[in-house]
C-alpha positions as CSV (number, residue, x, y, z in Angstrom):
1,X,-2.7,-15.8,-11.6
2,X,-3.9,-19.4,-10.5
3,X,-3.6,-22.6,-12.7
4,X,-6.3,-25.2,-12.8
5,X,-6.8,-27.9,-10.1
6,X,-4.2,-30.7,-9.4
7,X,-3.7,-33.4,-12.0
8,X,-5.6,-36.6,-11.4
9,X,-2.7,-38.6,-13.1
10,X,-0.9,-38.1,-9.9
11,X,-2.4,-40.1,-6.7
12,X,-3.2,-38.7,-3.7
13,X,-0.1,-40.1,-2.0
14,X,2.2,-38.4,-4.2
15,X,0.9,-35.2,-4.5
16,X,2.2,-33.6,-1.7
17,X,5.6,-34.9,-2.4
18,X,5.1,-33.3,-6.4
19,X,3.9,-30.5,-5.0
20,X,6.6,-29.6,-2.8
21,X,9.7,-30.2,-5.4
22,X,7.5,-28.5,-8.2
23,X,7.3,-25.6,-5.8
24,X,11.2,-25.9,-5.2
25,X,11.8,-25.7,-9.2
26,X,9.5,-23.0,-9.5
27,X,11.5,-20.7,-6.5
28,X,14.7,-22.0,-8.2
29,X,13.6,-20.8,-11.7
30,X,12.6,-17.2,-10.1
31,X,16.1,-16.8,-7.9
32,X,18.2,-17.9,-10.3
33,X,20.4,-16.2,-13.1
34,X,22.4,-19.3,-14.5
35,X,21.1,-20.0,-17.8
36,X,21.9,-24.1,-17.3
37,X,19.8,-24.1,-14.0
38,X,16.6,-21.9,-15.6
39,X,16.9,-23.9,-18.6
40,X,16.9,-27.5,-16.6
41,X,13.7,-26.0,-14.3
42,X,11.9,-24.7,-17.3
43,X,12.1,-28.3,-18.6
44,X,10.7,-29.9,-15.5
45,X,7.7,-27.2,-15.5
46,X,6.8,-27.9,-19.2
47,X,6.9,-31.6,-18.5
48,X,4.8,-31.4,-15.0
49,X,2.6,-28.1,-15.5
50,X,-0.2,-28.3,-13.2
51,X,1.9,-29.5,-10.7
52,X,3.3,-26.2,-9.6
53,X,0.1,-23.8,-10.1
54,X,-1.7,-24.1,-6.6
55,X,-4.0,-21.0,-5.5
56,X,-2.4,-18.8,-3.2
57,X,-2.9,-19.1,0.2
58,X,-5.2,-22.3,0.2
59,X,-5.1,-25.9,-0.3
60,X,-8.7,-26.1,-1.7
61,X,-8.6,-27.5,-5.2
62,X,-10.7,-25.2,-7.3
63,X,-13.2,-27.5,-8.5
64,X,-14.1,-27.5,-5.0
65,X,-13.4,-23.8,-4.3
66,X,-16.5,-21.4,-4.2
67,X,-17.8,-18.1,-4.9
68,X,-16.2,-15.9,-2.5
69,X,-19.0,-13.6,-2.4
70,X,-22.0,-15.3,-4.0
71,X,-25.2,-13.6,-4.7
72,X,-28.5,-13.7,-2.2
73,X,-29.5,-17.1,-2.6
74,X,-33.6,-16.5,-2.3
75,X,-33.7,-12.6,-3.4
76,X,-35.4,-12.7,-6.7
77,X,-36.3,-8.9,-6.9
78,X,-32.9,-8.0,-6.0
79,X,-30.7,-6.9,-9.3
80,X,-28.0,-5.3,-7.4
81,X,-27.0,-4.1,-3.3
82,X,-24.8,-1.0,-3.8
83,X,-22.7,0.3,-1.4
84,X,-24.1,2.3,1.9
85,X,-21.3,5.1,1.2
86,X,-20.4,6.4,-2.3
87,X,-16.6,6.7,-2.3
88,X,-15.1,10.3,-3.6
89,X,-14.1,10.6,-6.7
90,X,-10.1,11.2,-6.8
91,X,-8.2,12.2,-9.9
92,X,-5.2,10.9,-11.0
93,X,-3.1,14.2,-10.3
94,X,-4.1,14.0,-6.3
95,X,-3.6,10.3,-6.1
96,X,-0.1,10.8,-7.6
97,X,0.5,13.8,-5.2
98,X,0.2,10.9,-2.0
99,X,3.6,11.3,0.0
100,X,4.6,9.5,2.3
101,X,4.6,12.0,5.9
102,X,5.4,11.2,9.2
103,X,3.9,13.4,12.5
104,X,6.1,14.3,14.8
105,X,5.3,13.2,18.8
106,X,5.1,16.1,20.5
107,X,4.2,14.7,23.9
108,X,3.8,12.0,26.1
109,X,0.6,10.7,24.6
110,X,1.9,10.6,21.1
111,X,5.3,8.8,22.2
112,X,2.4,5.8,23.7
113,X,0.9,6.0,20.3
114,X,3.5,5.8,18.3
115,X,5.8,3.2,20.2
116,X,2.3,1.2,20.0
117,X,2.7,1.4,16.1
118,X,6.2,0.3,16.0
119,X,5.3,-2.8,18.3
120,X,2.7,-3.7,16.2
121,X,4.6,-3.1,12.6
122,X,7.5,-5.8,14.0
123,X,4.3,-8.3,15.1
124,X,2.6,-7.6,11.4
125,X,6.1,-7.8,9.7
126,X,6.6,-10.9,11.6
127,X,3.5,-12.6,10.8
128,X,3.3,-11.9,7.0
129,X,6.7,-12.6,5.9
130,X,7.3,-8.9,5.1
131,X,10.9,-7.5,4.7
132,X,11.9,-4.5,2.5
133,X,14.9,-2.2,2.4
134,X,15.1,0.3,5.0
135,X,16.1,2.8,2.3
136,X,13.3,2.1,0.2
137,X,10.9,5.4,-0.3
138,X,12.0,7.0,2.8
139,X,12.1,10.6,1.3
140,X,8.7,11.9,0.2
141,X,7.8,11.1,-3.9
142,X,10.8,9.3,-4.2
143,X,9.8,6.0,-6.0
144,X,13.4,4.9,-6.7
145,X,14.5,1.8,-4.1
146,X,17.9,2.5,-2.8
147,X,19.3,-0.7,-1.8
148,X,18.3,-3.9,-3.6
149,X,18.1,-7.4,-1.1
150,X,19.0,-10.6,-2.2
151,X,16.3,-12.6,-3.9
152,X,15.3,-14.6,-1.0
153,X,14.4,-11.7,0.7
154,X,12.7,-9.7,-2.2
155,X,8.5,-9.0,-1.7
156,X,6.9,-11.0,-4.7
157,X,3.5,-10.5,-5.7
158,X,2.3,-14.0,-3.1
159,X,3.9,-12.0,-0.4
160,X,2.7,-8.5,-0.9
161,X,-1.4,-10.1,-1.0
162,X,-0.5,-12.0,2.1
163,X,0.5,-8.9,3.4
164,X,-2.5,-6.7,2.0
165,X,-4.8,-9.0,3.4
166,X,-3.6,-9.1,6.9
167,X,-3.2,-5.2,7.0
168,X,-6.9,-4.6,5.6
169,X,-8.2,-7.5,8.5
170,X,-6.5,-5.4,11.3
171,X,-7.4,-1.8,9.7
172,X,-10.7,-2.2,9.5
173,X,-11.1,-2.8,13.4
174,X,-10.1,1.0,15.0
175,X,-13.1,2.9,13.1
176,X,-15.9,0.4,14.1
177,X,-14.7,0.9,17.9
178,X,-14.5,4.1,17.8
179,X,-17.8,4.8,16.3
180,X,-19.6,2.6,18.5
181,X,-18.0,3.9,21.6
182,X,-19.1,7.1,20.5
183,X,-22.3,5.8,19.6
184,X,-23.2,4.4,23.1
185,X,-21.5,7.4,25.1
186,X,-24.1,9.7,22.8
187,X,-26.6,7.5,24.3
188,X,-25.8,7.5,27.9
189,X,-24.8,11.2,27.7
190,X,-28.3,12.2,25.2
191,X,-25.9,14.3,23.7
192,X,-25.4,14.9,20.0
193,X,-21.8,13.3,18.9
194,X,-21.2,16.0,16.0
195,X,-20.7,14.4,13.0
196,X,-17.7,11.6,14.3
197,X,-19.5,8.4,14.5
198,X,-19.9,8.7,10.9
199,X,-16.6,9.6,9.6
200,X,-15.2,6.5,11.7
201,X,-17.7,4.3,10.1
202,X,-17.3,5.3,7.1
203,X,-13.3,4.6,7.7
204,X,-14.4,1.1,8.6
205,X,-16.4,0.4,5.9
206,X,-14.0,1.9,3.3
207,X,-11.0,-0.7,5.0
208,X,-13.2,-3.7,4.7
209,X,-13.8,-2.7,0.9
210,X,-10.1,-2.7,1.1
211,X,-9.9,-6.6,2.5
212,X,-13.0,-7.7,-0.1
213,X,-11.1,-6.5,-2.9
214,X,-7.7,-8.6,-2.0
215,X,-10.1,-11.4,-1.2
216,X,-11.3,-11.6,-4.7
217,X,-7.7,-12.3,-6.2
218,X,-6.5,-14.7,-3.2
219,X,-8.3,-17.1,-1.0
220,X,-6.5,-17.1,2.6
221,X,-6.0,-20.5,3.9
222,X,-6.6,-22.1,7.5
223,X,-3.8,-20.8,8.9
224,X,-4.1,-17.5,7.4
225,X,-7.9,-17.4,8.9
226,X,-6.5,-18.4,12.2
227,X,-4.1,-15.6,12.9
228,X,-6.6,-13.0,11.5
229,X,-8.9,-14.6,14.0
230,X,-6.3,-14.4,16.9
231,X,-5.4,-10.9,15.9
232,X,-8.7,-9.3,15.6
233,X,-9.9,-10.8,18.9
234,X,-6.7,-9.3,20.5
235,X,-7.1,-5.7,18.8
236,X,-10.8,-5.2,18.7
237,X,-10.3,-5.8,22.7
238,X,-7.1,-3.4,23.2
239,X,-8.8,-1.1,21.0
240,X,-12.0,-1.3,22.9
241,X,-10.6,-0.7,26.4
242,X,-7.8,1.7,25.3
243,X,-10.8,4.3,23.0
244,X,-12.6,4.3,26.7
245,X,-9.7,5.3,28.6
246,X,-8.0,8.0,25.7
247,X,-9.9,8.5,22.4
248,X,-7.1,11.0,21.9
249,X,-4.2,8.9,21.8
250,X,-6.0,6.2,19.9
251,X,-7.1,8.5,17.0
252,X,-2.8,9.2,17.1
253,X,-1.9,5.8,17.1
254,X,-4.6,5.1,14.4
255,X,-3.0,8.1,12.2
256,X,0.8,6.8,12.8
257,X,-0.9,3.3,11.6
258,X,-2.0,4.8,8.7
259,X,1.5,6.6,7.8
260,X,2.9,2.9,7.9
261,X,0.1,1.8,5.6
262,X,0.9,4.3,3.0
263,X,4.4,3.7,3.3
264,X,3.4,0.3,2.3
265,X,1.7,0.5,-0.3
266,X,4.0,3.0,-2.0
267,X,6.6,0.7,-1.5
268,X,4.6,-1.9,-3.2
269,X,3.9,0.5,-6.3
270,X,7.6,1.2,-6.7
271,X,8.4,-2.6,-6.8
272,X,5.9,-2.4,-9.9
273,X,7.6,0.7,-11.1
274,X,10.6,-1.3,-11.2
275,X,9.6,-4.5,-12.7
276,X,9.6,-6.6,-9.7
277,X,6.3,-7.5,-9.9
278,X,5.6,-8.9,-13.6
279,X,2.5,-10.4,-12.6
280,X,0.7,-7.5,-12.2
281,X,1.6,-5.8,-15.0
282,X,-1.4,-6.2,-16.9
283,X,-3.4,-7.7,-14.0
284,X,-6.9,-5.8,-14.2
285,X,-8.3,-5.0,-10.8
286,X,-11.7,-6.9,-9.7
287,X,-15.3,-5.8,-10.6
288,X,-16.0,-4.9,-7.1
289,X,-13.0,-2.6,-6.8
290,X,-14.1,-0.8,-10.2
291,X,-17.4,-0.1,-9.1
292,X,-16.6,1.0,-5.7
293,X,-14.0,3.3,-6.9
294,X,-15.4,4.4,-10.2
295,X,-12.1,3.3,-12.1
296,X,-12.2,5.1,-15.4
297,X,-11.3,3.2,-18.7
298,X,-7.5,2.4,-19.5
299,X,-6.9,2.7,-15.7
300,X,-7.8,-0.4,-14.4
301,X,-4.5,-2.1,-13.9
302,X,-3.0,-3.5,-10.5
303,X,-1.1,-0.4,-10.1
304,X,-4.0,2.4,-10.2
305,X,-5.9,-0.5,-7.9
306,X,-2.9,0.4,-4.8
307,X,-2.9,4.3,-6.0
308,X,-6.7,4.6,-4.6
309,X,-6.1,2.4,-2.0
310,X,-2.9,4.5,-0.8
311,X,-4.9,7.3,-1.5
312,X,-7.6,6.1,0.8
313,X,-5.1,5.6,3.8
314,X,-3.6,8.9,3.2
315,X,-6.9,10.1,3.8
316,X,-7.4,8.1,7.1
317,X,-3.8,9.5,8.3
318,X,-4.7,13.1,7.8
319,X,-8.8,12.3,9.7
320,X,-7.1,10.9,13.0
321,X,-4.1,13.1,13.3
322,X,-6.8,16.0,12.7
323,X,-9.1,14.1,15.2
324,X,-6.2,13.7,17.7
325,X,-6.0,17.4,17.5
326,X,-9.4,18.4,18.8
327,X,-11.4,18.5,21.8
328,X,-12.9,15.0,22.1
329,X,-16.1,15.4,23.8
330,X,-17.2,18.8,22.6
331,X,-15.4,19.4,19.5
332,X,-17.4,19.1,16.0
333,X,-16.2,17.0,13.5
334,X,-14.6,19.0,10.4
335,X,-15.1,16.7,8.0
336,X,-18.5,16.8,7.7
337,X,-18.7,20.1,9.0
338,X,-20.1,23.5,6.5
339,X,-17.4,26.8,6.8
340,X,-18.5,30.1,7.1
341,X,-15.8,30.7,4.2
342,X,-15.7,27.7,2.1
343,X,-13.4,29.7,0.0
344,X,-10.6,28.8,2.3
345,X,-8.9,25.4,2.1
346,X,-10.6,23.3,4.9
347,X,-11.1,19.5,5.7
348,X,-13.7,17.5,3.4
349,X,-14.0,13.7,2.6
350,X,-12.5,14.3,-0.9
351,X,-8.5,14.8,-0.9
352,X,-8.5,18.0,-2.9
353,X,-7.1,19.4,0.5
354,X,-5.2,17.3,2.1
355,X,-3.0,17.7,4.9
356,X,-0.5,14.8,5.2
357,X,0.2,15.5,9.4
358,X,-3.4,16.7,9.9
359,X,-4.9,20.0,10.4
360,X,-4.5,21.8,13.8
361,X,-7.5,22.6,15.9
362,X,-7.1,26.3,15.5
363,X,-7.3,25.9,11.6
364,X,-10.8,24.0,11.5
365,X,-12.2,25.3,15.3
């Protein structure tokens, strides 16, 4: 996906000009259908093969690029540090059964949560340059896009990675905020939390693993890191004070946020299936993803990776909509509870009995 470092034949003073010209030629090659124009663009790229292959999201030359997650420098006795939470096993059938869904708003609290998600979605779409036809995958289980957009609006591999990096850097915040607030609340009240803290921490950990996986595929530049820093500062503090005031609204907010995440990954998978992302057709998932999800041989492509991540987002959607239906201070966490009649469908850590819009309180408590 990424090519070698900038050529030494090009001086530092002319590198920026050559880079901009090469990027323009690459855009022409990708967007034009005229044979003559494509032939001229291909000839230019053959003459200057390394001038356009710059790493995505970073201006750092490859020779100066450091390992994203280097092993510990002074730990000669440590062979491998595994994940604290082992990921449940998903079957291919279960992941393909995940669908786009939306929980209808029923009261003013739901309206507040949904409105905040729509506002956040607008900001995130603007920040990451996301653009997609509204008709795409609006029907549950329909992977076929209904509308084609002009080339300059098409989501490319690069734009999708920008989207995923920014999305996952934000998605890991709510679970950690909820868990920390509930932890302190339990200490103040001198009472148990009934299992909520563990699930929220596991959710935050899972979202962070999504981010680390995409970090293995692309390194953000300084501007992207600055955007993530600002978004995290605003979002964390906003979630913290909101969770103090109304945990129920916060869980409903996260549930709607995960609905949008499922839609986003469904659209990306549809683009792969439609042949719009040719660089990802044979791209293998990073090793960190293979180990975390226990991806089997023959099912380790980029498409398979997105199926796993989409299933995780659907699980978070179910968890938060369910938690939003419970009594916040007294009800046990149904996802870690043992049931008197285990033969009946009930919430679990896996996705075998997943409910797209969550479980009602009378079903689980």
